[in-house]
N, C-alpha and C positions, 0 to 999 in steps of 0.2 A: 722202559720203566717210565711211569707217569703218575701224576697226582700225588696223593699222600704217601705212596710207596717211595717216591724220591726223597721226600722230607724225612721219612722214617729211616731210610738207608743212610742219609747224611748224619742223622743223630746216632744211629748204631755204629757208624764208623768213627764216631767221636771227632768229626771234622770241626775245625775252628771257624770256618767260613762257609757260606753258601751264597748263591746269587743268581743273577740272570745273564743270559747271553741273547742278544738280538742279532740275528744273522739272516743272510739271504737264503731263500729256499732253492734247493736244486733237486735232482732226482733221488738223492739219498737222504734218509731221515737224519736231521740234525747235522748235516755235513756241509751246509752252505758257508760261504765266507763270513767271518765274524764282522759285524758292524760296530757293536758296543757291548761292554760288559760292566757290571756293577756287582758289589758284594756287600754282605752284612755279616755280623758276628753270629755264631751259633753258641748260645749260652747253655750251661749245664742243665738248666731248668726248662729248656725249650721242649715242646711237644711238637708232633707233626703239624698240629693246628696253629700253634704260635709261630713256628717257623714259616708256615705257609703265609701267615699274615705279614711277616717281614718281607717275604718275597713279593707279595702283592703290592706292598708299599713301593718297592723298587720299580716294579712294572708301572704303577700309576705315575710315579715321578719321572721316569726316564723314557718310557715308550713314546708318549706324545711329542716330546722334544726331539728325539732321534728321528721320528717319522717326519716331523716338520722340516728338519734340516735336510733330510733326504729328498723330500718333495721340492724344496727350494734350492736344491743342489749346492748346499753348503757343507763344509767339512763337519764330520761328526766328532 
């Protein structure tokens, strides 16, 4: 599952949180070791588009920092 389908599934399941996982890539899809996770609340009024915007904010905030730490060999 990918794209707006994921966000719609989260809303349909009435989840209270959604988020991002940054992980290493291996031979299996989404099965690499987790490097970092962050979450955000899912509000009753969220749409797939508004939830996607929240997720993108998490990505913009955390991805560069996590990648820099990995490149510089610092603890994440």
